[in-house]
N, C-alpha and C positions, 0 to 999 in steps of 0.2 A: 877763264881769260883766253880768248882766241890767240893772243901773242905766245902764251904758253905751249901751244901746239902747232905752232905755225901758221894760224890761218890768217894772219895780219901780213899778206905779201907787198902790200903796195909799198913803194919806196918814200910815198910822201910822208913827211912828218906827221899830220894829224889825219891820216887815210881813213877811207870808210872801213867798218868792222862788221862782224855778225853781234847778235845780240848775247850769244852765249855759247860756249864750246868747252867739250870735256870728253877725256878717253872714256870710253866703255870699259865698265869694270869686267864684263864678261869677255872682252876680246880686247887687247891692247893694241891690234892694229885698226880698231875701228874708232872713230871721232864722232860725236854726236855734235852737232850744232843747231843754233836756232836762228834764222836769217832774219833779217830787219821787216820782214813780212810775216813773222811770227811762224814760218814753215820749219818743221823739225825735220833734218836730213841726217842720215847716217852715212859717212864717207869710209871708205877702206884705203888704208894707205899703204904702198908697196913701193918696190923699187920701180915700178911701171908709172906711178903716179897716185894721183886721187881718183879713186873710184866711187860714183853714187851707188851705194848698197840698197838705201831705201829712202822714200821721202814719203811726208804726208799728203802732199797735193799731186798725186798722179805719178805715172809710170815714166814720163819724159827723162831722158838721160840716165835712166837705170842702166848700171855695166858699162856706161861710158866712162875712160879714162881721161883724165885732164893732166895735163905736166905741171900744173902750178895750181894752188887753192884760189888763187887770184883768178885764173882762167875758170874754174869752176863757179867761182861766186859771181863773176861776170856772166855766166851764162844763166845761172839759176836766180838771181836776185835784181830785180829792175831797181830795187832802193840802192843795193850796193854800186850799181852803174851809176845811178842818179848821183852819188854822194862821191864816186870817185870821180866824175866829170866836174862836179862842183868844185873838189879840191884841186885839180889840174886848172880849172879856170881861175881859180883864187891864185894860184902859184903864177901864171901866166900874167894876171894883172898886176902882181906886185912886182913881177919882174920887169915887166913892160914901164911901169910907174918910175921904177928905180932906174931905168936905163934913161930916163929923160933928163 
């Protein structure tokens, strides 16, 4: 469950999520996630933030720190971005319709 390891960082009620997230059994500072694109990513969590330790789809962003898991997922997962913007749009439409 992404929420259990702090990976659902959106303040939206039903925001975008990852498919799976779990703490690494070999190193508790590492979290393994599976993105909506089925990419396996290992994150290291520290006082500096979330760092990409490894990923199955290349080396882009490896070693890069992100302040929040939301920023990291926004950078790495096009489907996360798409779901995020869909939720924002839904909220705006609901708010706009309620204001009429």
